[in-house]
C-alpha positions, -999 to +999 in steps of 0.1 A: -030-201-015-008-175-004-011-143+021-004-110+001-004-076+011-016-046-007-011-010-002-041+016-013-042+052-017-064+079-033-064+117-034-087+127-062-123+128-061-145+110-033-115+092-019-134+072+007-156+058-021-126+053-042-109+035-016-143+015-006-144+003-048-106-010-047-112-034-017-149-047-031-132-050-065-104-072-048-136-091-034-131-125-016-095-123-016-097-097+012-090-115+046-080-084+069-078-048+065-066-020+080-085+013+091-083+043+066-057+068+075-054+102+059-016+112+051+005+139+035+014+132+000+051+122-009+069+136-039+076+172-054+041+180-066+015+201-045-014+181-041-040+172-018-037+147+012-041+111+005-062+082+023-043+049+028-051+016+040-036-019+034-052-048+027-041-087+034-056-112+010-055-149+000-051-155-035-036-184-059-025-160-085+011-155-089+029-121-078+026-109-115-010-121-118-018-102-084-001-075-098-023-076-132-055-078-110-042-044-092-036-026-127-067-037-139-087-025-109-067+008-113-073+012-148-111+006-145-115+031-117-099+060-140-059+056-132-038+065-158-002+059-152+028+076-169+063+086-159+049+121-157+021+114-131+044+090-109+043+112-079+010+131-088-022+129-078-042+097-084-079+083-082-066+051-069-030+036-066-028-002-055+008-012-047+016-050-038+041-050-009+048-084-005+035-119-012+043-144+017+081-142+021+090-143-014+118-122-029+117-110-065+127-085-088+111-087-128+106-056-147+075-046-132+073-059-099+095-062-071+087-082-038+090-070-011+081-035-022+113-016-021+105+016-004+074+000+020+100-001+054+106+039+046+071+048+043+051+057+073+017+055+054+023+017+047+038+008+081+009+023+101-018+004+086+007-028+081+012-026+120-025-023+126-032-057+107+001-077+108+025-061+134+048-091+140+051-098+103+090-100+095+099-083+062+116-110+041+147-089+032+153-067+063+144-098+089+130-071+112+089-070+120+065-041+107+067-029+139+103-025+145+104-010+110+079+015+121+097+024+150+130+029+135+111+050+107+099+073+132+134+074+151+150+082+118+127+106+107+109+119+138+076+119+153+059+132+123+070+106+102+049+082+116+018+108+118-013+091+101-046+104+111-071+079+114-100+089+086-139+083+097 
């Protein structure tokens, strides 16, 4: 069994229910989960705030198999992926961030996630559950990456408000 980390986000409909549904769909794989944080959206489109979280799972699946599981959950919840909606609002978004310390590049999956170290909405919940986890490509802990992101972009870069 391998450990993997998955980011979750929702900014459409009942965001809290969407997050719960996605985590429940991951089932017994989930071994740890962060709190849920409300964050400003990223991208050019005006849209509602996101709820974000990270879960750590244990799985026998390959990274591609884990990605398929995540995509199947998104589809079952009504997510439609397209180039036009890449930065737009979504019912649910599940991103495979890391699988153990694997480094992988395929047409559909890059591990570790190529932008996770620049996203406070990923790093804040990652630090909550695994602050000392080392990024396999950058050789720095999640806590160090969050500190660097805040130092680079300012204190608001790390702002995530805990959601009840």
